[in-house]
N, C-alpha and C positions, 0 to 999 in steps of 0.2 A: 549655879547649882541646878536650878529648875530647868534651864535650857539644856544643860548636859544630860540630865535625867530624861528629858523628853527625847533627845537625840538617841540615847541608849535604848529607850523603850521602842522608838520607831525602828531602829536597827534590828532589835530583837524580834519585832513583829514581822519584818521583811524576811528574816532568816526562817522564822517559824512557818510563814506562809509558803516559802520555797520548799521547805521540808515536807509540808502537807501535800504540795503539788507533786513532788517526787513520789510520795507514798501512793498517791492516787493514780499515777501512771501505770497502765497494765504491763505485766511482765511479758517476756517473750512467749512463755508457755500459755499465758492467758490470751495473748493476741492470737496465738495459733489456734486455741480452742474457739475463739470468736470467729476466725476465718473459716474454720471447719464447720461450725454451726451454720454460718451464712451459706456455705457451699451446699450443705445438706438441705437447707431450705429451698435453694434453687433447684437442686436435683436430689430428691429423697432417696433415689436408688444408688447414688454414687458410693456410699460407704456401707450399703446393706448387702448382705449375702442373699441370694435368691433362696426361697424356702422350698424344700422338698418334704413330702409327707409319706408316711406309711401307716397302715392300720394294723394294730396288734392288740389282741385281747386274749387272755388266758382261757383255754378251752374249759378249764376246771372251774372258772369263776367269771360268769358273764357280767357280774355287777361290780367287779373290782376296778378301781380307778388308779391302781398302783402299777407302774410300768415294770414288768418282771425283768430279771437279770438273765435274759435269753442270749446264748452265745452268738447266734446268727444276727439277732437284732443289734447286738453290740458292735459287730463288725460292719453292719449296714450303716450305723451312725458314724463310725470312724471313717469309713471310706467316702461317704458323701461330704463329710467335713473336709477331708483332704482335697476333694474335687472343688471345694469352694462354696458349698451350699450350707444352709442352716437346716439340718434335719429335724423334723418334728414327728412325734408319734401320736396318732389319734386313736380313739378307743370308742367303745360302746357308749360311754358317757356323752360323747359328742353326738353320736347318731340319735340317741334318745331325745335330744333337744329339738330335732327337726320335726316340723308339723306333719310330715308324711310318714313318720316312724310307725305309728299305730297301724296305718293301712298296710305298709310293707310287712310289718310283723305278722299280721293276720294271714297274709298270703304265704309268706315264706315258711312260717312255722307249720302250716298244713302240709307243705311239700317235704320239708326237712325237719320232721318232728323232733328227733333227738340228735340231729347232725348239726352241731353248733358251728363247726368249721364252715360249712356251706351257707349257713345263716349269716355268719359274719361277713362272708364274701359279698353279700347283698348290702348289709348295713354299712359297709365302708363307703359306699357311694353317698349315703346321707351324711356320714361323718365328714366327708370332704366338702359337701355343700355347706354344712353348718359351720365349718371353720374357714369359710371364705373361698373355697375352691383352690385351684392351682395345680401343682404337679403331685401326682400320686404314683408311687413306685412300690412294687411288691418288696417285702422285707428281705427277700433273697436275691434282689436285683441290684447290682453294684455298678457304679459309674465306670465307664472305660474312657473313651475320648469324647466326653460330653462337652458340647460347645456352650460353656456356661455364660458367655457373653450374650447369648440369645435366649436365655432362660426367662428373662423378663424384658418386656411384657410377654405374655403367653403367645405362642404361635397361633396362627389362624384366627387372630382376634378373639381368642378364648373359646373357640368352637371345640367341642369334644373331639379329641384326637388321640387315637390309640396307635402307638408306635410298634406294636407287635401284632398287627392285624387285629383279630378279635381276642387275642390273649391279653388280659388286662394287667400286664406287668409294668408298663410305662405309659401313663396317660396324663395329658394336660387338658384342663377345661376350666371355664369360669364357674363361679358359684351357681349361676343360673343353669348352666349346662349340666353340672353334676346333678342338680335336682331334676332336670328334664329327662336325662337318661336313666336316673333312678326309677322314674315312673314308667319309662318305656320298657325296661327289663322286667319290672313287676307285671305290667299289663301283658307282656309276652308269655308269661308262664301258663295261663289257662288255654292259650291257643297254640302253644308250642307243639311241634311234632317230635321233639327230642324226648328220648326216654329219661335221660338225666337232665334235670332242669336247673343246672348251676348257672351262675351269672355269666360264665364264659360261654356256655351254649346259648344263652339268651342273646348275648352280643353276637354270636355266630349267626343267629337268625336275623338280627338287625343288619348284619353285614350282607347277608343274602338278599335282604330287602332293598339294598342299593340306596339311591338318592332320596327315597321317600323319607328316610329317617335323619338325613342331614348330619351324618357322622363321618368324620375323616378316619378311615381305617387305612393306615399306611401299609403299602404292599411291598415294602423293601426287603422283606425277609430278615436276614441277619445284618442288613445294612444299618438298621436302627438298634435292634436288640439281638444280641448273639448268645450262643451257649458256650459253656467252658470247653466242651469237646471240639468246638470249631476253632477256638482261639489258642488252644494248647496243642502244639505239634507232638510233643512227647514230654516226658517228665522234665520239668524245669526249663523247657524251651517254648517260648511264646511265638505265635504267628503274629508278628508286629503289624503287618499290612492289614490282616483281618481285624485285629484288636483296634487299630486306629480308625477303621471304617465304622466301628460300632459306638453308639452312644452309651450303651450299657450291656452288661452280661447277666443273663438270668441263670443263677446257680440253683436250679430246681433240684429236688431229690433225684429225679430220674437222670438228669445230666451229670450230676456229681457221681452217681453210681456208674454211669457210662464211662466216665474217665477211668474208673478202676478197671473195668472190663477191657479198655483199650491199653492198659498198662501205663497211663499217663497221669494217674493220681499222684499228687506231690507228697503224700504221707506214706509212711511204712505201715500199711494196714493189711490184714489178711483176708478180708471178705467184703462183699457189698454192704452188709448190714453195718459194719464199722464205718464205711464211707458215708452212710446216711445219718450217723449220730450227730446231734447238734454241735457238740464241741469240735468234732472232726471236720464238720462242714465249715465252721468258723476258721479253723486252722488252715484248711485247704484254700479257702477264699483269700486269706491273708497272704499265704505263700505265693499264690498265682498273681495277685495284685502287686506284690513286691517284685516278683520276677518281671512283670510287665514294666514297672517303673525303672528297673535296672537295665532292661534289654532294649526298650523301645523309646523312640523319640516321637512325641505326639505330633500329628499333622493337623492341618486345618480342615474341618468339616462344618456343615451347616444344618440347622434344623429346618431351614426354609427352602432347601433345594427341591 
């Protein structure tokens, strides 16, 4: 009896141990997650979308840290996600954390006393530096045939690179470079010959200064950043060759209105004022981008050509 009980107990222990072993084996899903985690450790960029940022702050409230429901900002986020990026919105809250903020504020507010828009245009450089640098795109600049595989690491080793010459619609730069150029454009203000001392005109003067400022101002014209009136042949007809040559399209107020004057605006509107309304700008951008995806096959281009 005792021997039989011992054999039964031993058998039960073997079965129990085997069941515990099976339970401890990782499932296929668990194995997959383990392999994925190991791959990400080897190559952290493998499963991450490159980040693209834009600065947006309500003109009515410079202290707000709530991202507003702006129509153009909404389509900006949608389109950069479609292009494979992780879009992020930076604000004054980020700029204020930068150690150079108070110095910039003193200079900029003397020039643009009540003009918050042009104040913000300077502060966005600090917000970019404070959030780690990278790609900054105007919130009305939408990706076209952007070579996303070359978005990271940053081109030119992180050197401040402006892809629409001195127009700051598409810029890549390291954290250090964003801080360096922030200081350069502020220091340019008191010595500037320009009547209007916006950040764009300060960049223009740095551009004129040439190699002394060590900034890469791309001279490609519409090769890098194009305008809607250049990529839309006529209503609902896209110039695929031109669109595929561009990294991004700058849907500025003036160029959206120009589409209307050319008879190429995609919406049924009756005047230029309607073309410039935020909701109509959003709708027009979305229609044009959908037309592009329907009509054109993307070709291969490079940031590093």
